[in-house]
Backbone as a chain_set.jsonl record, in Angstrom:
{"seq": "MESSAIEQRLHFGKMEYGCKHYRRRCMIRAPCCNEIYSCRHCHNETTSMQSLFYRHELVRQDVKQVVCSVCDTEQPVAQVCTNCGVRMGEYFCDICKFFDDDTGKQQFHCDECGICRVGGRENFFHCDKCGMHPSPDHILSSSLTLLYFPS", "coords": {"N": [[-17.004, 1.804, 24.643], [-17.773, 4.996, 23.434], [-19.311, 5.536, 20.018], [-17.95, 8.057, 18.799], [-16.159, 8.376, 19.876], [-15.189, 5.986, 19.558], [-14.405, 6.604, 16.966], [-12.51, 9.291, 16.944], [-10.458, 7.887, 17.763], [-9.997, 5.917, 15.861], [-8.944, 7.488, 13.926], [-6.944, 8.768, 15.049], [-3.967, 10.66, 14.987], [-3.366, 10.334, 12.124], [-1.68, 10.894, 9.16], [0.563, 11.615, 10.435], [2.096, 9.994, 10.672], [4.873, 7.52, 9.391], [6.774, 7.529, 6.26], [9.027, 8.872, 3.559], [7.565, 7.7, 1.432], [5.098, 7.001, 1.979], [2.371, 8.512, 3.877], [1.552, 6.492, 6.851], [0.473, 4.36, 9.925], [1.898, 2.623, 10.821], [4.158, 0.119, 10.619], [6.612, -2.046, 8.548], [7.109, -5.755, 9.095], [9.915, -7.209, 7.294], [9.723, -10.535, 5.856], [11.648, -11.239, 4.563], [14.26, -10.825, 5.333], [13.839, -10.611, 8.178], [13.464, -7.816, 9.336], [12.761, -4.079, 10.738], [10.754, -2.057, 8.843], [9.595, 0.9, 7.428], [8.439, 1.088, 4.781], [7.939, -1.175, 1.879], [9.464, 0.037, 0.115], [11.652, 1.865, 1.075], [12.616, -0.723, 2.615], [13.975, -1.325, 0.3], [15.236, -0.083, -1.017], [17.156, 0.577, 1.187], [18.389, -2.031, 1.343], [19.295, -2.798, -1.32], [21.827, -0.585, -0.75], [23.745, -2.725, 0.029], [26.008, -4.795, -0.249], [26.517, -7.403, -2.799], [25.721, -9.688, -1.786], [24.03, -9.766, 0.247], [21.962, -8.439, -1.256], [18.302, -7.921, -1.797], [15.012, -7.332, -2.532], [11.644, -7.029, -1.377], [8.896, -8.92, -0.74], [5.461, -7.714, -1.376], [3.175, -9.007, -1.03], [4.281, -10.882, 1.155], [4.052, -10.268, 3.085], [3.811, -10.507, 6.939], [3.858, -9.327, 9.676], [3.129, -6.902, 11.814], [3.628, -3.349, 12.767], [2.368, -1.363, 14.769], [2.609, 2.07, 14.873], [1.889, 4.182, 16.548], [1.68, 3.121, 19.253], [3.828, 0.696, 19.14], [2.926, -1.688, 18.91], [3.885, -5.139, 17.714], [2.263, -7.098, 15.454], [-0.36, -9.477, 13.953], [-0.964, -8.809, 10.687], [-3.057, -6.607, 9.601], [-5.707, -4.076, 9.606], [-6.491, -1.998, 11.709], [-5.092, -2.031, 14.217], [-4.324, -3.729, 17.064], [-4.504, -3.586, 19.635], [-4.102, -0.815, 20.219], [-6.049, 0.558, 18.626], [-6.105, 1.867, 16.747], [-6.441, 3.154, 13.289], [-4.213, 2.046, 10.698], [-3.562, 2.588, 8.917], [-5.343, 4.365, 6.434], [-6.472, 3.853, 3.794], [-6.082, 0.601, 2.99], [-5.471, -2.822, 1.553], [-5.718, -6.14, 1.753], [-4.852, -7.859, 0.73], [-1.995, -7.1, -0.593], [-0.915, -6.633, 1.571], [-0.702, -3.351, 1.957], [-0.906, -0.39, 3.491], [-2.174, 2.753, 3.889], [-2.075, 6.828, 4.518], [-2.742, 8.58, 3.02], [-5.497, 8.908, 1.516], [-5.722, 10.343, -1.241], [-4.761, 9.845, -3.312], [-6.251, 8.12, -3.895], [-6.672, 5.343, -4.678], [-6.769, 1.78, -5.31], [-7.195, -1.915, -5.574], [-5.981, -4.105, -8.074], [-7.51, -6.284, -9.544], [-6.437, -8.285, -11.908], [-3.784, -7.689, -12.044], [-2.593, -7.428, -9.821], [-1.809, -6.166, -7.935], [-1.754, -3.155, -5.721], [-2.874, 0.162, -7.139], [-2.682, 3.699, -8.572], [-5.008, 6.207, -8.905], [-7.465, 5.85, -9.22], [-10.014, 3.94, -9.807], [-12.057, 4.266, -11.52], [-11.552, 5.989, -13.483], [-9.731, 4.573, -14.751], [-8.8, 0.868, -16.499], [-8.094, -2.252, -16.577], [-6.496, -3.714, -18.939], [-6.726, -6.729, -21.196], [-5.755, -7.456, -22.982], [-3.106, -6.45, -23.535], [-1.605, -6.059, -20.825], [-1.958, -3.787, -19.05], [-2.791, -0.324, -17.598], [-4.338, 2.225, -19.242], [-4.369, 4.748, -19.542], [-8.842, 6.251, -19.704], [-8.997, 8.796, -21.206], [-6.49, 9.46, -22.215], [-6.264, 7.23, -24.238], [-8.436, 7.629, -25.538], [-7.4, 10.575, -26.734], [-5.101, 9.829, -28.088], [-2.659, 9.231, -30.997], [-2.315, 6.763, -31.223], [-3.359, 4.211, -32.659], [-6.476, 2.107, -31.606], [-6.982, -1.069, -30.576], [-8.519, -3.387, -29.453], [-10.572, -2.896, -26.958], [-12.461, -2.848, -24.035], [-15.669, -4.218, -23.521]], "CA": [[-16.737, 3.215, 23.889], [-19.03, 5.962, 22.414], [-19.372, 5.655, 18.68], [-17.167, 9.298, 18.399], [-14.433, 8.122, 20.815], [-13.637, 4.726, 18.243], [-14.007, 7.077, 14.976], [-11.246, 9.77, 17.658], [-9.199, 6.597, 17.992], [-8.896, 5.364, 14.705], [-8.376, 8.793, 13.3], [-5.795, 9.552, 15.598], [-2.022, 10.664, 14.228], [-3.459, 9.99, 10.608], [-1.012, 11.31, 8.352], [1.864, 12.258, 10.996], [3.315, 9.375, 10.866], [5.146, 7.104, 7.695], [7.9, 7.442, 5.411], [9.475, 9.369, 2.413], [7.329, 7.036, 0.373], [3.862, 7.351, 2.36], [2.427, 8.24, 5.64], [0.855, 5.404, 7.103], [0.377, 4.363, 10.723], [2.415, 1.423, 10.688], [5.621, -0.242, 9.79], [6.313, -3.743, 8.45], [8.208, -7.099, 9.425], [10.335, -8.123, 6.272], [9.539, -11.6, 6.441], [13.099, -12.114, 3.705], [15.593, -10.607, 6.345], [12.822, -10.649, 10.155], [13.865, -5.984, 10.385], [11.543, -3.37, 10.346], [10.762, -0.774, 8.149], [8.44, 1.999, 7.291], [7.988, 0.165, 3.874], [8.871, -2.319, 1.342], [10.435, 0.717, -0.371], [12.508, 1.761, 2.251], [13.277, -2.07, 2.991], [14.529, -2.148, -1.262], [16.829, 0.913, -0.793], [18.513, 0.1, 2.282], [18.807, -3.557, 0.87], [19.861, -1.948, -2.299], [23.014, -0.297, -0.545], [24.188, -3.873, 0.295], [26.841, -5.651, -0.931], [25.74, -8.073, -3.651], [25.764, -11.304, -1.542], [22.811, -9.287, 0.884], [20.682, -7.258, -1.785], [17.182, -8.528, -2.198], [13.782, -6.419, -2.036], [10.575, -7.891, -0.61], [7.225, -9.425, -1.944], [4.853, -7.323, -0.663], [1.833, -10.595, -0.402], [4.531, -12.169, 2.033], [4.164, -9.46, 5.027], [2.742, -11.174, 7.92], [3.822, -8.745, 10.614], [3.931, -4.985, 11.553], [3.619, -2.784, 14.079], [1.909, 0.208, 15.136], [3.659, 3.128, 15.106], [1.244, 4.611, 17.942], [2.165, 2.066, 20.916], [4.353, 0.176, 19.061], [3.037, -3.3, 19.066], [4.059, -6.072, 16.587], [1.197, -8.316, 15.484], [-0.49, -10.136, 12.22], [-1.756, -7.695, 9.243], [-5.025, -5.926, 9.938], [-6.13, -2.343, 8.955], [-6.682, -1.919, 12.761], [-3.842, -2.01, 15.937], [-5.259, -4.715, 18.068], [-3.464, -3.138, 21.464], [-3.997, 0.419, 20.852], [-7.695, 0.863, 18.4], [-6.092, 3.219, 15.742], [-6.761, 2.495, 11.567], [-3.239, 1.903, 10.871], [-3.761, 2.931, 7.314], [-6.931, 4.718, 6.157], [-6.654, 2.901, 2.321], [-5.662, -0.808, 3.098], [-5.256, -3.597, 1.416], [-5.146, -7.268, 2.677], [-3.489, -8.727, -0.404], [-0.687, -6.371, -0.811], [-0.01, -5.905, 2.553], [-0.677, -1.681, 1.988], [-1.159, 0.898, 4.292], [-1.854, 4.667, 3.454], [-3.591, 7.747, 5.467], [-2.925, 9.811, 1.769], [-6.071, 8.803, 0.122], [-6.338, 11.291, -1.677], [-3.913, 8.847, -4.655], [-7.199, 6.99, -4.814], [-5.446, 3.743, -4.617], [-7.506, 0.854, -5.942], [-6.537, -2.614, -6.282], [-6.322, -4.316, -9.717], [-7.317, -8.298, -9.379], [-5.92, -8.895, -12.841], [-2.303, -6.757, -12.264], [-2.013, -8.377, -8.644], [-0.855, -5.284, -6.986], [-2.542, -1.813, -5.803], [-2.671, 1.118, -8.19], [-3.339, 4.921, -7.939], [-5.57, 7.075, -9.499], [-9.361, 5.774, -8.653], [-10.576, 2.804, -10.299], [-12.97, 5.274, -12.602], [-10.073, 6.414, -14.483], [-8.425, 3.344, -15.561], [-9.396, -0.142, -16.969], [-7.034, -3.291, -17.126], [-6.124, -3.735, -20.45], [-6.245, -8.212, -20.54], [-4.369, -7.884, -24.253], [-1.265, -5.81, -23.08], [-2.275, -6.369, -19.105], [-1.57, -2.283, -18.473], [-4.178, 0.256, -17.113], [-4.244, 3.045, -19.59], [-5.95, 5.807, -19.185], [-9.346, 6.092, -21.441], [-8.823, 10.225, -21.994], [-5.074, 9.049, -23.158], [-6.296, 6.592, -25.653], [-8.812, 8.645, -27.319], [-6.839, 11.489, -27.658], [-3.889, 9.847, -28.838], [-2.5, 8.887, -32.052], [-2.217, 5.229, -31.516], [-4.623, 2.585, -33.227], [-6.774, 1.43, -30.166], [-7.199, -2.097, -31.143], [-9.108, -3.405, -28.684], [-11.388, -1.739, -26.023], [-13.335, -3.834, -23.656], [-16.882, -3.646, -23.336]], "C": [[-17.493, 3.828, 22.929], [-18.301, 5.584, 21.284], [-18.275, 6.962, 17.767], [-15.935, 9.062, 19.341], [-13.825, 7.107, 19.653], [-13.411, 5.707, 17.151], [-12.754, 8.375, 16.055], [-10.111, 8.708, 17.108], [-8.581, 6.268, 16.574], [-8.638, 6.462, 13.623], [-6.589, 9.291, 13.65], [-3.85, 9.372, 14.847], [-2.322, 10.201, 12.329], [-2.327, 11.353, 9.611], [0.543, 11.923, 9.354], [2.778, 11.146, 10.894], [3.688, 8.24, 9.095], [6.936, 7.419, 7.505], [7.705, 8.885, 4.466], [8.026, 9.326, 0.974], [5.44, 7.295, 0.743], [3.62, 7.217, 4.141], [1.056, 7.417, 5.754], [1.191, 5.194, 8.918], [1.202, 3.067, 11.47], [4.024, 1.099, 10.156], [5.976, -1.919, 9.641], [7.767, -4.339, 8.899], [9.108, -7.579, 7.619], [10.731, -9.57, 6.513], [11.006, -11.768, 5.905], [14.172, -12.371, 4.745], [14.662, -10.285, 7.906], [13.631, -8.855, 10.738], [12.948, -5.482, 9.921], [11.51, -2.614, 9.48], [10.065, -0.459, 7.627], [7.897, 1.095, 6.22], [8.405, -0.567, 2.51], [9.597, -1.568, 0.487], [11.843, 1.539, 0.535], [13.295, 0.494, 2.554], [14.496, -1.779, 1.437], [15.808, -1.526, -1.111], [17.961, 0.851, 0.433], [19.139, -1.113, 2.045], [20.131, -3.141, -0.336], [21.833, -1.588, -2.021], [24.126, -1.235, -0.581], [25.365, -3.561, -0.14], [25.73, -6.79, -1.628], [24.914, -9.619, -2.607], [23.528, -10.815, -0.636], [21.603, -8.704, 0.214], [19.888, -8.025, -2.233], [16.355, -7.284, -2.112], [12.728, -7.65, -2.122], [9.339, -8.146, -1.146], [6.758, -9.026, -0.998], [4.069, -7.714, 0.053], [2.742, -11.249, 0.775], [5.033, -11.061, 3.032], [3.465, -10.486, 5.579], [2.591, -10.007, 8.931], [4.165, -7.407, 10.339], [3.649, -4.819, 12.255], [3.693, -1.631, 14.284], [2.818, 0.878, 15.616], [3.228, 3.587, 16.353], [1.784, 4.106, 18.722], [2.912, 1.166, 19.968], [4.355, -1.558, 19.271], [2.567, -3.819, 17.504], [2.873, -6.708, 16.394], [0.561, -8.739, 14.015], [-1.155, -8.878, 11.621], [-2.762, -7.334, 9.482], [-5.356, -4.341, 10.021], [-5.826, -1.273, 10.459], [-5.859, -2.468, 14.112], [-4.777, -2.85, 16.391], [-5.008, -3.966, 19.612], [-4.637, -1.433, 21.216], [-5.956, 0.962, 19.691], [-7.303, 1.875, 17.14], [-5.966, 2.79, 14.227], [-5.05, 3.145, 11.506], [-2.617, 2.605, 9.379], [-5.344, 3.451, 6.66], [-7.394, 3.966, 4.776], [-6.014, 1.821, 3.038], [-5.445, -1.61, 2.361], [-4.716, -5.329, 1.674], [-4.44, -8.003, 1.713], [-2.487, -7.897, -0.088], [-0.155, -5.697, 0.611], [0.048, -4.361, 2.403], [-1.334, -1.232, 2.51], [-1.086, 2.084, 4.022], [-2.513, 5.855, 3.601], [-3.544, 8.827, 3.611], [-4.385, 9.193, 0.794], [-6.848, 9.234, -1.057], [-5.687, 10.696, -3.552], [-5.072, 8.247, -4.901], [-6.395, 5.865, -5.557], [-6.739, 3.263, -5.013], [-7.183, -0.571, -5.8], [-6.935, -3.481, -7.224], [-6.037, -5.807, -9.559], [-6.258, -9.121, -10.238], [-4.182, -8.313, -12.95], [-1.55, -7.545, -10.666], [-2.28, -7.659, -7.15], [-2.471, -4.15, -6.655], [-1.992, -0.783, -6.721], [-3.217, 2.328, -7.876], [-4.239, 5.602, -8.761], [-7.098, 6.803, -10.26], [-9.498, 4.909, -10.039], [-11.529, 3.31, -11.642], [-12.425, 5.585, -13.317], [-10.111, 6.212, -15.347], [-9.464, 2.455, -15.68], [-7.816, -1.031, -17.186], [-7.62, -3.37, -18.419], [-6.084, -5.541, -20.799], [-5.43, -7.994, -21.821], [-2.899, -7.15, -23.402], [-1.312, -5.609, -21.476], [-1.438, -5.068, -18.263], [-2.661, -1.818, -18.605], [-3.795, 1.871, -17.769], [-5.083, 3.978, -19.818], [-6.93, 5.962, -20.034], [-9.082, 7.436, -21.679], [-7.565, 10.063, -22.956], [-5.397, 8.664, -23.833], [-7.032, 7.219, -26.575], [-8.157, 9.732, -27.555], [-4.969, 10.987, -28.259], [-3.565, 9.334, -30.357], [-2.451, 7.232, -32.398], [-3.404, 4.799, -31.876], [-4.876, 1.842, -31.95], [-7.223, -0.231, -31.143], [-7.975, -3.239, -30.146], [-9.032, -2.61, -26.896], [-12.741, -2.699, -25.354], [-14.5, -3.203, -23.337], [-17.114, -3.478, -21.588]], "O": [[-17.822, 3.361, 21.838], [-17.096, 5.335, 21.276], [-17.92, 6.907, 16.59], [-14.883, 9.701, 19.33], [-12.751, 7.142, 19.053], [-12.382, 5.683, 16.476], [-11.668, 8.09, 15.549], [-9.214, 8.813, 16.271], [-7.418, 6.28, 16.17], [-8.136, 6.189, 12.533], [-5.636, 9.785, 13.047], [-3.051, 8.511, 14.479], [-1.452, 9.828, 11.542], [-2.501, 12.571, 9.628], [1.424, 12.598, 8.821], [4.0, 11.252, 10.997], [3.014, 8.231, 8.065], [7.888, 7.491, 8.283], [6.779, 9.696, 4.5], [7.644, 10.135, 0.129], [4.656, 7.697, -0.116], [4.086, 6.559, 5.07], [-0.013, 7.517, 5.153], [2.151, 5.85, 9.323], [0.988, 2.714, 12.63], [4.776, 1.783, 9.462], [5.667, -2.799, 10.444], [8.894, -3.862, 9.025], [8.522, -8.416, 6.932], [11.73, -9.902, 7.152], [11.74, -12.408, 6.658], [14.771, -13.405, 5.041], [15.242, -9.524, 8.681], [14.119, -8.59, 11.836], [12.263, -5.924, 8.999], [12.669, -2.34, 9.167], [9.464, -1.345, 7.021], [6.979, 0.338, 6.534], [9.565, -0.296, 2.199], [10.485, -2.197, -0.088], [13.008, 1.465, 0.143], [14.509, 0.568, 2.737], [15.698, -2.022, 1.553], [16.948, -1.99, -1.071], [19.178, 1.033, 0.479], [20.283, -1.331, 2.443], [21.358, -3.174, -0.246], [22.781, -2.031, -2.669], [25.231, -0.927, -1.027], [25.795, -2.435, -0.392], [24.582, -7.033, -1.254], [23.882, -10.259, -2.808], [22.415, -11.29, -0.86], [20.524, -8.486, 0.766], [20.278, -8.887, -3.021], [16.863, -6.25, -1.677], [12.834, -8.754, -2.657], [8.857, -7.458, -2.046], [7.072, -9.415, 0.127], [3.865, -7.38, 1.22], [2.179, -12.118, 1.441], [6.119, -11.003, 3.608], [2.688, -11.234, 4.986], [1.452, -9.601, 9.159], [4.852, -6.838, 9.49], [3.22, -5.739, 12.951], [4.653, -0.879, 14.12], [3.647, 0.586, 16.479], [4.006, 3.481, 17.301], [2.734, 4.788, 19.105], [2.078, 0.263, 20.018], [5.232, -2.357, 19.598], [1.745, -3.473, 16.656], [2.318, -6.918, 17.473], [1.068, -8.268, 12.997], [-1.832, -8.087, 12.277], [-3.573, -8.255, 9.579], [-4.875, -3.691, 10.95], [-5.217, -0.203, 10.457], [-6.281, -3.361, 14.847], [-5.972, -2.713, 16.129], [-5.759, -4.173, 20.565], [-5.618, -1.109, 21.885], [-6.827, 1.65, 20.223], [-8.165, 2.592, 16.63], [-5.174, 1.858, 14.083], [-4.652, 4.204, 11.991], [-1.495, 2.97, 9.029], [-6.302, 2.689, 6.531], [-8.54, 3.53, 4.663], [-5.23, 2.255, 3.882], [-4.462, -1.009, 1.929], [-3.532, -5.655, 1.758], [-3.473, -8.715, 1.984], [-2.057, -8.131, 1.041], [0.605, -4.75, 0.811], [1.133, -3.975, 2.838], [-2.529, -1.423, 2.285], [0.02, 2.606, 3.886], [-3.509, 6.053, 2.905], [-4.405, 9.653, 3.309], [-4.32, 9.061, -0.429], [-7.885, 8.883, -1.62], [-6.11, 11.087, -4.639], [-5.197, 7.759, -6.024], [-5.777, 5.697, -6.608], [-7.716, 4.008, -5.096], [-6.027, -0.365, -6.17], [-8.137, -3.72, -7.333], [-4.97, -6.414, -9.473], [-5.532, -10.049, -9.882], [-3.493, -8.578, -13.935], [-0.426, -8.018, -10.493], [-2.64, -8.029, -6.033], [-3.628, -4.236, -7.067], [-0.811, -0.806, -7.066], [-4.129, 2.357, -7.049], [-3.851, 5.25, -9.875], [-7.638, 7.247, -11.273], [-9.093, 5.282, -11.14], [-11.597, 2.626, -12.664], [-13.05, 5.41, -14.363], [-10.323, 6.79, -16.413], [-10.619, 2.669, -15.312], [-6.787, -0.634, -17.731], [-8.758, -3.179, -18.849], [-4.908, -5.819, -20.561], [-4.272, -8.4, -21.722], [-1.936, -7.658, -22.828], [-0.793, -4.539, -21.156], [-0.658, -5.152, -17.314], [-3.541, -2.299, -19.318], [-3.137, 2.668, -17.1], [-6.253, 3.982, -20.203], [-6.573, 5.915, -21.211], [-8.78, 7.436, -22.873], [-7.54, 10.407, -24.138], [-5.163, 9.36, -24.821], [-6.798, 7.437, -27.763], [-8.23, 10.071, -28.737], [-4.031, 11.675, -28.661], [-4.604, 8.977, -30.912], [-2.528, 6.665, -33.488], [-4.437, 5.11, -31.285], [-4.056, 1.182, -31.312], [-7.719, -0.245, -32.269], [-7.61, -4.323, -30.601], [-8.193, -2.134, -26.132], [-13.712, -3.125, -25.98], [-14.589, -2.032, -22.968], [-18.149, -2.979, -21.148]]}, "num_chains": 1, "name": "protein.A"}
């Protein structure tokens, strides 16, 4: 397949699939209940409406299977569909099993937090003292005393 045709296939359906939380070209199989959901938030919203006995939250790192929204093929977690060759998310994190076509959010994975964050890595730092991601602009304009600033 020619390189431009491969690129076109990778981008096929970009921003056309997903849910109210994320634009992506796959759904996830929740390992906790073996059901298919658009994302972990959709799973958690659905299960929170069930009885107390069935209520639970999906652990994002436990997801092992996804279903391509373009060709409906279930497969192990990967950025590109093994059947139709579409990229299931322009942003993909293999640690969090997270897919998102809307890269304008500037997603990045924080190893210290163990999750993906938004806003651009260059705009934040992980504070080892508080375990948070304060914005440098917020800190410098804040009336709070800055006790620790990593170099």
